[in-house]
N, C-alpha and C positions, 0 to 999 in steps of 0.2 A: 294660918295662911302666911303670916310674916316670918315664922320660924325658919323655913328653908332658906329664905333670903338672908336672914340673920346668921345662920350657920355658914353660908357661903362667904359672907362678909368676914366673919371671924376666921375662917380658914384662909382667906386671902391675906388678912392682916398677919396671921401667924406665919404664913409662907414669906411675906415681905420682911418679917423681922429676923428670919433665919440667916445664918452666915452664907455668903455666896460661895458656891463650889467652883472649882477650877475647871478648865476645859476637859482635861482627861477624866476627871471624876464625873463630869456631866455626860461625857460620851459613854463611859462604862455603865452609868445608870440608864442611859438610853438603850444600850444593847441588852441590858438585863431586863428592862421593862418590856421591850419588844421582842425578846427571845431571839436576838440576832447574833448569837455567839459564833456562828459560822463566819462572821466577818473578822474574827480575831486572827486566824492564820494569814489572811490576805493583808491585814494591816501590819503584821509582823514582817512579812516579806517586803512590803513597801518601805517600812522603816529601815530594814537591812540594806535594801538597794540604795536608799537615800544616804545612809551612812557610808556605803562604799563610794558613792559619787562624791561626797564631801572629802573623804580620805584621798580619793584619786587626784584631787586638785592640790594636794600637798606633796612634799617630798616623800612622805611616808607611803604614798601610793605605789611606788615602784617596789617597795618591800612587800606590801600586801599582795600585789599581783603575782609575785614570784611564788607564793604559796597556793594561789587559787588555780 
């Protein structure tokens, strides 16, 4: 009767001793575990739009917009 609780305790201690993952690695693991790979293209588009917004605030923005 005590074995399942002991196993849970050992699993908890093992997880606590592991090296902490970064935000990106944690999110990729979340998507893999929950089979949410369809989010990948959406996130890539958000990332590209964010990069364009940051670049547009610099003098480089006029150069980028001439090609788009």
